[in-house]
C-alpha positions as CSV (number, residue, x, y, z in Angstrom):
1,M,23.2,-57.6,25.7
2,N,23.9,-54.9,28.5
3,L,22.1,-51.8,29.3
4,R,24.4,-49.3,27.7
5,R,24.0,-51.4,24.2
6,I,20.3,-51.3,24.7
7,A,20.3,-47.6,25.5
8,F,22.3,-46.6,22.4
9,A,20.5,-49.0,20.1
10,N,17.4,-47.2,21.2
11,L,18.8,-43.9,20.6
12,R,19.9,-45.0,17.0
13,R,16.5,-46.3,16.3
14,R,14.4,-43.4,17.4
15,K,16.8,-40.8,15.9
16,S,14.1,-38.1,15.6
17,R,13.0,-38.4,19.1
18,A,16.6,-38.4,20.2
19,A,17.4,-35.3,17.9
20,F,14.5,-33.4,19.4
21,L,15.7,-34.1,22.9
22,V,19.2,-33.1,22.1
23,A,17.9,-29.9,20.4
24,G,15.7,-28.7,22.9
25,L,18.5,-29.2,25.7
26,L,21.0,-27.7,23.4
27,V,19.3,-24.3,23.1
28,G,18.8,-23.9,26.7
29,I,22.6,-24.7,27.3
30,A,23.7,-22.4,24.4
31,T,21.5,-19.5,25.9
32,V,23.1,-19.8,29.2
33,V,26.6,-20.2,28.1
34,A,26.3,-17.0,25.7
35,L,25.1,-15.1,28.4
36,L,27.7,-16.0,30.9
37,A,30.4,-15.6,28.4
38,L,29.2,-12.1,27.4
39,T,28.8,-11.0,30.9
40,S,32.5,-12.2,31.7
41,A,34.0,-10.7,28.6
42,L,32.2,-7.3,29.4
43,R,33.4,-7.2,32.8
44,M,36.8,-7.8,32.2
45,Q,36.8,-5.1,29.4
46,A,35.4,-2.8,31.9
47,Q,38.2,-3.7,34.6
48,D,40.9,-3.3,31.9
49,N,39.5,0.1,30.9
50,L,40.5,1.4,34.3
51,E,43.8,2.0,33.2
52,S,42.9,3.4,29.7
53,Y,40.5,5.8,31.3
54,G,43.5,7.7,32.8
55,A,44.1,8.5,36.2
56,N,42.0,6.6,38.8
57,I,43.8,8.0,42.1
58,L,44.2,11.8,42.5
59,I,46.5,13.3,45.2
60,T,45.7,17.0,46.1
61,P,47.0,19.1,48.9
62,Q,45.1,18.7,52.1
63,T,43.2,21.9,52.7
64,D,40.1,23.4,54.5
65,D,38.2,25.1,51.7
66,L,35.1,27.3,51.9
67,S,33.9,27.5,48.5
68,L,32.0,30.6,47.4
69,S,30.0,29.5,44.3
70,Y,26.2,29.6,43.5
71,G,24.7,28.5,40.3
72,G,27.7,27.2,38.9
73,V,29.4,30.5,39.1
74,N,32.6,30.5,41.4
75,V,33.3,33.9,43.0
76,G,36.3,32.9,44.9
77,A,37.4,30.8,47.8
78,V,39.1,31.1,51.5
79,S,41.6,28.4,52.0
80,V,43.4,27.3,55.0
81,G,46.3,24.9,54.9
82,R,49.0,23.8,52.4
83,Q,48.3,24.7,49.0
84,E,51.2,22.4,47.3
85,L,52.8,19.1,47.9
86,D,56.5,18.5,47.9
87,E,57.7,16.6,45.0
88,S,60.3,14.7,47.1
89,D,57.4,13.3,49.1
90,L,56.3,11.2,46.2
91,Q,59.1,8.8,46.7
92,G,57.2,7.5,49.7
93,L,54.8,5.9,47.3
94,S,57.5,3.3,46.5
95,S,57.1,2.0,50.2
96,I,53.4,1.2,50.0
97,K,52.2,-2.6,50.1
98,N,50.5,-2.3,46.6
99,Y,53.2,-0.4,44.7
100,A,53.4,-3.0,42.1
101,N,49.9,-2.0,41.0
102,I,51.0,1.5,40.3
103,A,51.6,2.1,36.5
104,T,52.1,5.6,36.4
105,V,52.6,8.5,38.6
106,A,52.0,12.1,37.0
107,P,52.8,15.1,39.1
108,Q,51.7,18.6,37.9
109,L,52.4,22.0,38.9
110,L,49.8,24.6,37.9
111,G,50.1,28.4,37.9
112,A,49.1,31.6,35.7
113,V,51.8,33.1,33.3
114,K,51.6,35.9,30.9
115,V,51.8,35.0,27.1
116,N,51.4,37.6,24.5
117,G,49.5,39.9,26.6
118,H,47.0,37.2,27.7
119,T,47.1,35.5,30.9
120,A,47.3,31.6,30.4
121,L,47.2,28.5,32.6
122,L,50.5,26.8,32.7
123,M,51.0,23.2,33.3
124,G,54.3,21.6,34.3
125,V,54.5,18.1,33.9
126,R,56.7,15.1,33.3
127,P,56.0,14.5,29.6
128,E,56.1,10.6,29.3
129,S,54.1,9.9,32.5
130,Q,51.6,12.8,31.6
131,F,51.0,11.7,28.2
132,N,50.7,8.0,29.4
133,V,47.8,9.0,31.9
134,K,46.0,11.4,29.2
135,R,46.0,8.5,26.6
136,W,43.2,10.5,24.6
137,W,45.6,13.5,23.9
138,T,46.6,13.7,20.4
139,V,49.6,15.9,19.5
140,N,50.0,17.7,16.2
141,G,53.9,17.9,16.2
142,R,55.5,16.1,19.3
143,R,55.8,16.3,23.0
144,M,58.3,18.4,24.9
145,Q,61.6,16.9,25.1
146,A,63.5,19.9,26.7
147,D,62.8,22.4,29.3
148,D,62.4,25.2,26.7
149,E,59.8,23.7,24.6
150,L,55.9,23.8,24.9
151,V,52.8,21.9,24.0
152,V,49.8,24.2,23.7
153,G,46.0,23.3,23.8
154,A,43.8,23.9,20.8
155,G,41.9,26.7,22.7
156,A,45.0,28.3,24.1
157,A,46.7,28.2,20.6
158,R,43.8,30.2,19.1
159,T,43.6,32.6,21.8
160,L,47.4,33.4,22.0
161,G,47.9,33.1,18.3
162,L,50.4,30.5,18.4
163,Q,51.3,27.9,15.6
164,M,53.8,25.1,15.3
165,G,57.3,26.2,15.6
166,D,56.6,29.7,17.2
167,T,58.9,31.2,19.7
168,V,57.2,32.7,22.6
169,K,58.4,34.4,25.9
170,L,57.0,33.4,29.3
171,E,58.1,35.4,32.3
172,G,61.1,36.7,30.2
173,Q,62.2,33.3,29.3
174,L,62.0,32.0,25.3
175,F,60.1,28.7,24.8
176,T,59.2,26.9,21.3
177,V,56.0,25.5,20.5
178,V,56.6,22.0,19.4
179,G,53.2,20.5,19.8
180,I,49.5,21.6,19.5
181,L,46.8,19.4,21.4
182,D,43.9,18.1,19.3
183,E,40.5,19.7,20.5
184,T,39.4,17.7,23.6
185,G,36.2,19.6,24.6
186,S,37.5,20.0,28.1
187,Q,39.8,22.4,30.1
188,D,42.9,20.7,28.8
189,D,42.1,22.8,25.7
190,D,43.3,25.9,27.3
191,L,46.5,24.7,28.8
192,V,49.9,25.7,28.1
193,I,52.2,22.8,28.9
194,S,55.8,22.7,29.9
195,T,58.3,20.2,31.6
196,L,57.8,20.1,35.3
197,P,61.3,21.8,36.0
198,A,60.7,24.6,33.6
199,A,57.2,25.5,35.4
200,Q,58.7,25.1,38.8
201,A,61.4,27.7,37.6
202,L,59.0,30.1,36.0
203,L,56.5,30.0,38.9
204,K,59.4,30.2,41.4
205,R,58.1,27.2,43.3
206,P,61.1,24.8,43.2
207,G,60.3,21.1,44.1
208,K,56.6,21.8,44.3
209,V,53.6,20.2,42.8
210,S,49.9,21.2,42.8
211,L,48.4,17.7,42.1
212,V,49.5,14.1,41.4
213,E,47.6,11.6,39.1
214,V,48.1,8.1,39.6
215,A,47.0,5.1,37.2
216,A,47.0,1.9,38.5
217,L,47.0,-1.6,36.8
218,C,43.6,-2.2,37.8
219,A,42.2,-5.6,36.5
220,G,41.2,-6.4,40.1
221,C,43.7,-4.3,41.9
222,P,42.4,-2.9,45.4
223,I,41.9,0.7,44.6
224,E,40.5,1.6,47.9
225,D,43.1,-0.2,49.7
226,M,45.9,1.7,47.8
227,V,44.0,5.0,48.7
228,T,44.3,4.0,52.3
229,Q,48.2,3.0,51.7
230,I,48.9,6.4,50.1
231,S,47.1,8.5,52.6
232,G,49.6,6.7,55.1
233,V,52.8,7.7,53.5
234,L,51.4,11.2,52.5
235,P,49.8,12.5,55.7
236,G,49.6,16.1,54.2
237,A,47.7,15.1,51.1
238,K,44.0,14.4,50.2
239,V,43.9,10.9,48.1
240,T,40.7,10.3,46.2
241,A,39.7,7.3,44.2
242,M,38.2,8.4,40.7
243,Q,36.4,5.3,39.6
244,Q,32.8,6.6,39.1
245,V,32.8,5.9,35.4
246,V,33.9,2.4,35.5
247,K,32.2,1.6,38.9
248,S,28.9,2.5,37.2
249,R,29.7,0.5,34.3
250,L,30.7,-2.5,36.5
251,H,27.2,-2.0,38.3
252,A,25.5,-2.1,34.9
253,L,27.2,-5.4,34.2
254,D,26.2,-6.7,37.6
255,Q,22.6,-6.0,36.8
256,F,23.0,-7.7,33.3
257,K,24.6,-10.6,35.1
258,A,21.4,-10.8,37.4
259,F,19.2,-10.6,34.2
260,A,21.4,-13.5,32.8
261,Y,21.0,-15.7,35.6
262,A,17.2,-15.0,35.7
263,L,17.0,-15.6,31.8
264,G,19.0,-18.4,32.1
265,G,16.8,-20.0,35.0
266,V,13.7,-19.5,32.7
267,V,15.5,-21.2,29.9
268,I,16.7,-24.1,32.0
269,G,13.1,-24.6,33.3
270,I,11.8,-24.6,29.8
271,A,14.5,-27.2,29.0
272,V,13.7,-29.4,31.9
273,L,10.1,-29.5,30.7
274,V,11.1,-30.4,27.0
275,V,13.3,-33.2,28.4
276,F,10.4,-34.4,30.6
277,I,7.9,-34.5,27.8
278,T,10.3,-36.0,25.5
279,M,11.2,-38.8,27.9
280,M,7.5,-39.6,28.8
281,G,6.5,-40.0,25.2
282,S,9.4,-42.3,24.9
283,V,8.3,-44.3,27.6
284,N,4.8,-44.5,26.6
285,E,5.8,-45.5,23.0
286,R,7.8,-48.4,24.6
287,T,5.2,-50.0,26.6
288,R,5.6,-53.4,24.9
289,E,9.2,-53.2,24.8
290,I,9.4,-52.6,28.7
291,G,7.0,-55.4,29.2
292,V,9.3,-57.8,27.4
293,F,12.4,-56.7,29.3
294,R,10.4,-57.2,32.6
295,A,9.1,-60.6,31.4
296,L,12.7,-61.5,30.5
297,G,13.8,-60.9,34.1
298,F,14.7,-57.2,34.1
299,R,14.2,-55.6,37.3
300,R,12.7,-52.3,38.0
301,G,16.0,-50.8,38.7
302,H,17.4,-52.0,35.3
303,V,14.6,-50.1,33.7
304,V,15.3,-46.9,35.6
305,V,19.0,-47.2,34.8
306,L,18.2,-47.8,31.1
307,I,16.1,-44.9,30.7
308,L,18.6,-42.6,32.7
309,I,21.2,-43.7,30.4
310,E,19.5,-42.6,27.3
311,A,18.8,-39.4,29.0
312,L,22.5,-38.9,30.1
313,V,23.9,-39.6,26.7
314,A,21.6,-37.3,25.0
315,S,22.2,-34.6,27.6
316,A,26.0,-34.9,27.3
317,L,25.7,-34.4,23.6
318,A,23.5,-31.5,24.1
319,G,25.8,-30.0,26.7
320,L,28.9,-30.2,24.4
321,L,27.1,-28.8,21.3
322,G,25.3,-26.3,23.5
323,Y,28.7,-24.9,24.8
324,L,30.2,-24.7,21.2
325,A,26.9,-22.9,20.2
326,G,26.9,-20.7,23.0
327,I,30.4,-19.6,22.5
328,G,29.8,-19.2,18.7
329,V,26.6,-16.9,19.6
330,A,28.8,-14.8,22.1
331,Y,31.3,-14.2,19.4
332,G,28.7,-13.2,17.0
333,V,26.9,-10.7,19.6
334,L,29.9,-9.2,21.2
335,P,30.9,-6.6,18.7
336,F,27.5,-5.1,19.1
337,V,27.5,-4.8,22.8
338,K,31.0,-4.0,23.8
339,E,32.2,-0.5,24.6
340,G,34.4,1.2,22.2
341,D,37.5,-0.6,21.1
342,G,38.8,-1.9,24.3
343,M,40.1,-5.3,25.2
344,A,37.0,-7.4,25.0
345,H,37.2,-11.2,23.7
346,I,35.4,-14.5,24.2
347,S,37.6,-17.3,25.4
348,F,37.2,-21.0,25.5
349,T,37.0,-21.7,29.2
350,P,37.3,-25.3,30.3
351,L,35.4,-24.7,33.5
352,L,32.7,-23.2,31.5
353,A,32.6,-26.2,29.1
354,A,32.8,-28.4,31.9
355,G,29.8,-26.4,33.8
356,A,27.8,-26.7,30.6
357,L,28.1,-30.5,30.4
358,V,27.5,-31.0,34.0
359,L,24.3,-28.7,33.8
360,A,23.2,-30.5,30.7
361,M,23.4,-33.8,32.4
362,V,21.9,-32.8,35.6
363,I,18.8,-31.2,33.7
364,G,18.5,-34.5,31.7
365,A,18.7,-36.8,34.7
366,T,16.5,-34.7,36.7
367,A,13.8,-34.4,34.0
368,S,14.1,-38.1,33.4
369,I,13.6,-39.6,36.9
370,Y,9.8,-39.6,36.8
371,P,9.5,-41.2,33.3
372,A,12.1,-43.7,34.4
373,L,10.2,-44.5,37.8
374,H,6.9,-44.6,35.6
375,A,8.4,-47.0,33.2
376,S,9.6,-49.4,36.0
377,R,6.2,-49.6,37.7
378,M,4.8,-51.1,34.5
379,D,3.0,-54.3,35.0
380,P,4.6,-56.5,32.6
381,T,1.5,-58.7,32.0
382,E,-0.5,-55.7,31.2
383,A,2.3,-54.4,28.7
384,L,2.5,-58.0,27.2
385,R,-1.3,-58.0,26.4
386,A,-0.7,-55.3,23.7
387,L,1.6,-57.8,21.6
């Protein structure tokens, strides 16, 4: 009978002790797997949300502004430098190295216009790109499709007395209100939105834009590098990365990941202790059996290998079951910890499964070394006296 057969026979004979060993190690592995799977899923969700949060790069004219404000009240400003960008300059964006990472370019022109005796803020946009960047906008009606159509913010509609289908005159030109934005709680509520060519004509600023919002495909795309590249092709513009919300989220996830590693270390330490105590108990129970083996000619190395085989078999089973249990726990917990309805999912990762298996076997082997050496040092004559 070889050592493997003896090890398997002993595990079958002592089912309760083997089950306790597997269960103790399984809990540790499942905890580590669940924490790592949750951290990975939440981090990927936060990265994917960069695009859904809207623009993450803002391009504005390069100016030297002396802001005159105090206590949140703006009393004016003195500006030196360009106040607008040339729309034609945006073609240079196609030449940057990471152009493939750009999902949407949304230029805007802002200016004041008279509407029904009130001064309103007109925003000229490219409808498709603007509504793609502002994904949280909900329109009652539809978007603009022609240069004589408007979408009006909820606040502006109330102030100006506008409703769907109304015809309104801006700077002597007639426009039809085809949509009204739902309340957003932001300055968007006070906008009167037209197509970009219509705004350029009304404001008499042909080919000009006030700012450009850029949404990048950002599951790992180099935003800071893109800012540098855009600044290189638009030297007269100020390019700013707007990632504060997502970066704070990722920072929180990094802290959670560090906590997960620390907690995982504690759990692994407990698992090592459980394996050690279980294996020591098993060795002490088998004093006579080991003495018989030694009397039959088993060397110390054979006894060490026998104990380690038992530990590794139980550990491999615990690693496999621990991975499955950890993924199951992560699936159950994810709906309670994810942010909103974004893309966050737990996936069966071969690397994580292999890591769980290897970790379990390393823990089992490490915790069993001393019990195995202790068993190999037993004096066969002393062990046989107990027969």
